[in-house]
N, C-alpha and C positions, 0 to 999 in steps of 0.2 A: 803502727810504727814497726819497722823492721827490727830484727835482732841486733843489727849493727848500729842502731840509733837513728836511722833515716826515717823522717816523717813521711816524705814522699819524693818521687823522682818524676821529672817531666822532660820531654824532648824539646830542644829549642828548634828554631826554624832552620838551623844549619846542620841538624842531624846529631847534635851532641846531647847526651843524657846528663842532666843537672839535678843534683839532689840537695835537699834541706835536711839537716840533722836536728834532733830535738835540742841539743846543746846550742846550736846557732839560733834556733827559734827563740829559746829563752834569752839569749843575748840580745836579739833584735827587740823583743818586747819588754825588756828590762826598763823599769821606770827612769833609769839614767840614760837610756839610749833612745829607742823609738817606740814607746808604748802605744802611740796613736795608730800604729799599723796593725795592731792585734786583730782587729775585725776585718782585715783585708788580706788574709792569707791566700785566698783563692785568686786575688789580683796578682800576687807574686807569681803564681803558676802561669797566668795569662801573660805577664810581663816576660817571663822566660820563653814561653812557647810562641808568642807573636811579636815580641818587641825586637827592636834593633839593638845591636851591640857595638861597642867601641873598645878597642884594646887600650890599656894604659901604656903609654910610651915608656915610662920608667919601670914598669913591671909587666913584661910581656906575657906572664902567666895569668894576669888578671884582666877581666872584662867587665864593663858597665853595661848592663841591659837596661833599656829605657822603653817605657810604653805610656802613652797618654790615655787618660780616662776622662769621660765627661761627667761622671757622677761622684767625684771626690769633693772635698770641701771647697769653698770659694777661694781659699788661700793657696791651694795646690791643684795641679792638673796632671801630675806625672808620678809614676813610681819608678825608682831606680833600684836595681838589684846588682850587687857586686858578686862576681863568681870567680873563684880561683880554680884554674885548670891544672891538672896534674895526673899522676899515675899511682896506683896502689902497689903493694909489695909483689904482686904477680905481673906487673906491667900493664894492667888494664886501666883505661881512662877512669879518673876519679875527679869529677868536676863538682865542686861544692859551693853552695851559697855562703858567703862570708857575712854579709849584712844587707839590709834593705831599708828604704826610707822614702818619704814623700818629698816632692820637689815642685817648685813653681818654675816653669820654663816657657819662654816665648816660643811658640811653634814656628818652624821655618818651612 
C-alpha cells in the first residue's frame, strides 16, 4: 500500500490510471456492502484493465466498468466497478474506485 492509502493502481484499456484505496476496499468488503467480493480483488484489476466502460449520464465524472467472467458463482457472471474521475490539488488525473460488486447480466 502506498503512503497515500492506495492499495494498487492499474491502467484501463483507454489509457487512464485507476486506483483503489484501502478506505474504499474496506467499504466494498464491509459486511453491509459487498463482502462476497473479498476473494476477487484481482478480478477488479482485470475488470478495470480489460472491461468496457459506460459513463453515467447523470454524473459525467463517473463510469461503470464491466467485465464478464466464466468462473464466478452460478448466480453471477459479471463484476462491475464504479470509478470517479477527477483531478488532485496539482491538477493531475485522480481516478478512483468508488465501489465494486457482482452482477448477473444477460450477455449481448
